[in-house]
N, C-alpha and C positions, 0 to 999 in steps of 0.2 A: 176749690177756689182757684188753683193753678189752671185747671182745664178752661175755667171761664175766663180767665186773663188771657190765656193763649189763644181762645176762640175770638175774643173780641177785645184786643189790647186798647184801642182807642177809647173804648167805654170806660176802662179802669185806670188809665193813664193819670188823671187828674187826682185820683185816690192814691197814688203811689208815688207822688212827688217828693213827699218828705214823710218822715215818722218820727215817733217819740221812742227813745229807748230809756230804760231805767238803769242808772249808774249811781254808785255810792257817791256821797258828797265829796269824798276824798278824791275820787276820779275825776269828777266834774271839776274840782279846784286844780287839779293836776293838768287836766286839758287847758283851762283858763290860764294857767301859770305859763304856758308857752307863747302867749301873746297873739295868737292868730286873730285875724279880723273876726272870725266867727269860730265856734266850736267845730263846725264842719271843716272849715279850712285846716284847722290844727289836725283833725282826725284824718283827714285826706292825705295830708303831708306825711302823717306817721305811717299810714297804709302804704304809701308810695315807697318809703324808705324800707318798710318790712318786705314788700314786694321785690325791690332791688336786691335786698340781702339774701332773700331766699334764692332769687335767679342766680347770683353770683355763687352762692353755696352749691347749687345743683351743677353749675358750670365747672366748678372746681372738682367735683365727684366725677364729672364726665371725662374732664382732662386727666385725672388720676386713673381712671378705667383705661383710656387710651394708651397711657404709659405701660399699662400691664401687657398690651398686646404685642405679639412678635413684631419685630422690626419690619418685616415684609408688608404686614397689615397696616402699620403705621404709615409707612411710605405710600402704600396704595390710598389710604385716606387723605394723606396730605396732597397727593396728586389730584385726586379728585375735587378737594376743596380749592386748590389753585386753578383748575380748570373753571370751576364755578365763579371764583373771584374774577378771573379773566373774562368771562361772560358778562358780568355785571360791569366791570370796568369798560367793556366796549359800548356798553349802553350809555355811560356817563359821557365817553368821548365823542 
């Protein structure tokens, strides 16, 4: 099926706009208790928060790794990032 969708996505797009998933009554009630306008809105908000939490957890791991590097390597990486920041700042100015 994935090959068919990739080959002609415009044909299948109408069939993939929504889906039904089975969850327990308790889970459904929990979603409803958050008070979003729709269940989907509540689920999207929860997924966005989960994405953000995982992103920052990965960023913390990366920062901890950099701290284990020799001072010279840390300085080289900082200089590289400063140069990149300056280039982007020049685009804004």
